[in-house]
C-alpha positions in Angstrom: 5.0 -4.8 -68.3 6.2 -4.1 -64.7 7.7 -0.7 -63.9 9.9 0.0 -60.8 7.4 2.5 -59.5 4.6 -0.2 -59.5 6.5 -2.7 -57.3 5.2 -3.2 -53.7 7.3 -1.5 -51.0 9.2 -3.6 -48.5 8.2 -2.8 -45.0 10.7 -4.8 -43.0 14.3 -3.8 -42.8 16.9 -6.6 -43.1 19.2 -7.3 -40.2 22.4 -5.2 -40.3 25.2 -7.5 -41.4 28.4 -6.5 -39.7 32.0 -7.3 -40.6 31.4 -7.6 -44.3 34.6 -5.9 -45.5 36.0 -2.4 -45.8 33.3 -1.1 -48.2 30.5 -1.8 -45.7 31.4 1.1 -43.5 31.6 -1.3 -40.6 34.4 -3.4 -41.9 37.4 -5.1 -40.2 36.3 -4.8 -36.5 32.5 -4.7 -37.3 31.9 -1.7 -35.0 33.3 -3.4 -31.9 36.5 -1.3 -31.6 39.9 -2.9 -31.4 40.9 -5.7 -29.0 39.7 -6.5 -25.6 37.1 -8.8 -24.0 34.1 -7.0 -25.5 35.4 -7.2 -29.0 36.0 -10.9 -29.0 32.8 -12.6 -27.9 29.9 -12.6 -25.4 30.3 -11.4 -21.9 28.4 -12.8 -18.9 25.6 -10.6 -17.6 27.1 -10.6 -14.1 30.4 -9.2 -15.4 31.4 -5.7 -14.1 34.2 -4.0 -15.8 35.4 -2.4 -12.6 35.3 -3.9 -9.1 33.7 -7.0 -7.8 30.9 -8.7 -9.7 27.3 -8.6 -8.3 27.4 -12.1 -7.0 30.6 -11.5 -5.1 29.2 -8.4 -3.5 26.2 -10.2 -2.0 26.6 -11.4 1.5 27.6 -15.0 2.0 24.8 -17.1 3.5 25.9 -20.4 4.9 23.9 -23.5 5.6 21.5 -26.1 4.1 18.5 -23.9 3.6 20.2 -20.8 2.1 18.2 -20.9 -1.1 14.8 -21.5 0.3 12.3 -18.5 0.3 11.5 -16.8 3.6 8.1 -17.7 5.0 5.7 -14.8 5.5 4.6 -14.7 9.0 1.1 -13.4 9.9 0.8 -9.7 10.8 0.6 -9.4 14.6 -2.2 -7.4 16.2 -2.4 -7.1 20.0 -5.6 -7.4 22.0 -5.3 -3.8 23.3 -6.1 -2.4 19.8 -9.4 -4.3 19.7 -10.8 -1.8 22.3 -11.5 0.5 19.4 -14.5 -1.7 18.4 -18.0 -1.2 19.9 -19.6 -3.7 22.2 -20.7 -7.1 20.7 -19.2 -6.3 17.3 -17.6 -8.9 15.0 -13.8 -8.6 14.4 -12.5 -10.0 11.1 -10.0 -8.9 8.5 -12.3 -6.4 6.8 -13.2 -4.8 10.2 -9.5 -4.3 11.1 -8.9 -2.7 7.7 -11.9 -0.4 8.0 -10.7 0.8 11.5 -7.2 1.4 10.0 -5.6 -1.0 12.5 -3.9 -2.8 9.6 -3.2 -1.8 6.0 -4.8 -3.9 3.2 -1.6 -4.3 1.2 0.4 -5.5 4.2 -2.2 -8.1 5.2 -3.5 -9.4 1.9 -0.8 -12.1 1.5 0.1 -13.0 5.1 -3.1 -12.6 7.1 -3.5 -11.5 10.7 -3.0 -13.1 14.1 -4.3 -11.7 17.4 -1.7 -11.7 20.2 -2.4 -11.3 23.9 -0.5 -8.1 24.8 -2.6 -5.5 26.8 -6.1 -5.5 28.3 -9.4 -6.0 26.6 -12.5 -4.2 28.1 -15.1 -4.9 25.3 -16.8 -8.2 24.5 -16.2 -9.1 20.9 -16.7 -12.0 18.5 -13.2 -12.6 16.9 -13.1 -14.5 13.6 -9.3 -14.5 13.2 -6.5 -16.9 14.4 -5.5 -16.1 18.0 -2.8 -17.0 20.4 -3.8 -19.0 23.5 -3.2 -15.9 25.7 -5.3 -13.7 23.5 -8.1 -16.2 23.3 -8.2 -16.4 27.2 -8.4 -12.5 27.4 -11.2 -12.4 24.8 -13.3 -15.0 26.6 -12.6 -13.4 30.0 -14.0 -10.1 28.6 -17.2 -11.8 27.6 -16.5 -12.4 24.0 -15.9 -15.5 21.9 -13.3 -16.8 19.4 -14.4 -18.4 16.2 -11.7 -19.9 13.9 -12.0 -18.8 10.3 -12.8 -21.5 7.7 
């Protein structure tokens, strides 16, 4: 014979059924209040009850490529900052990070490009992409440029 105290307990609660009459405690309006847009159906996520919607507040961008993502340009480092390195050293991404010329989180996605602003007084081996002007200055200082693979 099965007793009530021997029945297994139910762990999951059933979903609250709203709008099931006056006796339910949530009858008639089913806890939505009376009248208005919110009581009648679903509202869009972008709806704002006061003022302009989020989409209308964003600036209007015209043109064919308005939805394309912005390309990440390489982080620019000028030749004058390479004077921090000792003579005959190799300049690569890890070396720039260790000398605190660039930050790792800024450069990890975009990479680095050496630009030709300033003077270079040290001969170095550069293993990074360079502009033509920067490459001339590195070679003129007695160094060499090797493109990364």
